[in-house]
C-alpha positions in Angstrom: 59.5 44.0 71.0 63.2 45.3 70.1 66.0 43.6 72.7 69.7 44.2 72.5 70.1 40.7 70.9 67.8 41.4 67.9 68.5 45.0 67.4 69.6 46.0 64.0 70.3 49.6 63.1 70.1 49.0 59.7 66.2 48.4 60.0 66.1 52.0 60.9 68.5 53.3 58.5 66.9 51.6 55.6 63.5 52.8 56.2 61.5 54.4 53.0 58.7 56.6 52.7 55.9 55.1 51.0 55.8 57.6 48.0 59.0 59.5 48.5 57.9 62.8 50.1 60.3 64.6 52.4 58.0 65.7 55.2 55.0 63.9 54.7 55.8 60.8 53.1 53.7 61.5 50.2 54.9 63.9 47.5 51.3 64.9 46.6 50.8 66.6 50.3 54.9 68.0 50.2 54.0 69.7 47.1 50.5 71.1 48.5 52.3 72.3 51.4 54.9 74.2 49.3 52.1 75.6 46.9 50.3 76.9 50.3 53.5 78.7 51.1 53.8 80.2 47.9 50.3 81.2 48.0 51.1 83.0 51.1 54.2 84.5 49.6 52.1 86.2 46.5 49.5 87.3 48.7 52.1 89.0 50.9 52.8 91.2 48.2 49.5 92.8 48.4 50.0 93.8 52.1 52.5 96.8 52.1 51.1 100.4 51.7 53.0 100.3 48.2 51.5 97.5 46.8 50.7 97.6 42.9 47.4 98.7 42.1 45.5 97.9 38.9 46.7 95.0 36.7 49.6 94.2 38.9 47.3 93.9 42.0 45.0 91.4 39.7 48.0 89.3 38.6 49.0 88.8 42.3 45.8 88.0 43.3 45.6 85.5 40.0 48.8 83.9 41.2 47.9 83.7 44.9 44.4 82.1 43.9 45.9 79.5 41.4 48.6 78.3 44.1 46.2 77.9 46.8 43.6 75.7 44.0 46.5 74.1 43.0 47.4 73.0 46.5 43.7 71.9 47.2 43.7 69.8 44.0 46.9 68.1 45.3 45.7 67.5 48.6 42.5 65.8 47.1 44.4 63.7 45.0 46.8 62.9 47.6 43.8 61.6 49.5 42.6 59.6 46.9 45.9 57.8 46.7 46.0 56.7 50.4 
């Protein structure tokens, strides 16, 4: 129990995350969240009416799928390291 007598702000200011991640404390999960965001951004280029056709569409689909697969792989890697 923290009371006024044994309260030390340095205990709270020097707290470190276990693996150094900014959001979750684990860099694997932070990178997986970022790659999921990149997959959504890549996929959003297919939504407008003037979206690319042909090889451009295939490149966008491939990039979105690779970002999402990478996010899944990092999440699995992160769960294995818990």
